[in-house]
C-alpha positions in Angstrom: -1.5 -1.0 -61.1 1.1 -2.0 -58.6 3.0 -5.1 -58.7 1.4 -7.4 -55.4 5.1 -7.4 -53.8 5.5 -3.5 -54.3 4.4 -1.0 -51.6 1.9 1.5 -51.8 3.7 5.0 -51.8 2.2 7.1 -49.2 2.8 10.5 -49.5 0.5 12.2 -47.2 0.9 15.6 -47.1 -1.4 16.0 -43.7 0.6 14.1 -42.1 3.8 15.9 -42.7 1.8 19.6 -42.2 0.7 18.1 -38.7 4.5 16.8 -37.9 5.9 20.3 -38.6 3.1 22.0 -36.8 3.6 20.0 -33.4 7.6 20.4 -33.8 6.9 24.3 -34.2 4.4 23.9 -31.5 6.9 22.5 -29.1 10.0 25.4 -29.7 7.8 28.2 -29.3 6.8 26.4 -26.0 10.4 25.6 -24.9 11.4 29.2 -25.9 8.4 31.2 -24.3 9.4 28.8 -21.0 13.2 29.8 -21.3 12.7 33.6 -22.3 9.9 34.1 -19.2 12.8 32.3 -16.8 15.8 34.0 -18.0 13.9 37.1 -17.5 12.2 36.7 -14.3 15.6 35.7 -12.8 18.6 37.9 -14.8 16.1 40.7 -16.7 14.8 41.2 -19.7 18.8 42.0 -20.6 19.7 38.9 -19.9 17.7 37.3 -22.9 19.7 36.6 -26.2 19.0 34.6 -29.1 22.0 32.3 -28.3 21.7 31.6 -24.4 17.4 31.2 -25.4 18.5 28.7 -28.3 20.7 26.7 -26.3 18.6 26.5 -22.9 15.4 25.5 -24.9 17.7 23.2 -27.6 16.5 25.1 -30.7 18.4 25.3 -33.5 20.0 29.4 -32.7 19.2 30.1 -36.9 16.0 29.2 -36.4 15.2 31.8 -33.3 16.8 34.6 -35.4 15.3 33.8 -38.2 11.6 33.5 -36.7 12.2 36.0 -34.1 14.9 38.8 -35.5 15.4 41.0 -32.6 15.2 40.7 -29.0 11.7 42.9 -28.9 10.2 40.0 -30.5 11.7 37.4 -28.4 10.6 39.1 -25.4 7.2 40.0 -26.4 6.7 36.1 -27.2 6.7 35.6 -24.1 4.2 38.6 -22.6 1.9 37.4 -25.5 
């Protein structure tokens, strides 16, 4: 039983999971857009983790963790 002044705790993991999923979808969409644009304008050799992360506004560590090689970055945009 909670005191009448005490607010009930709301630790709904479903809400947190949805927030994380939506954030990952936005990150992936931004990465795909940047990779596609860079590949089209400068060729696939211009695609690097640092440049893609900077232009997409995503932490470079996330990009390196999620897509460890340049080939996986380029394949992301082609899929």
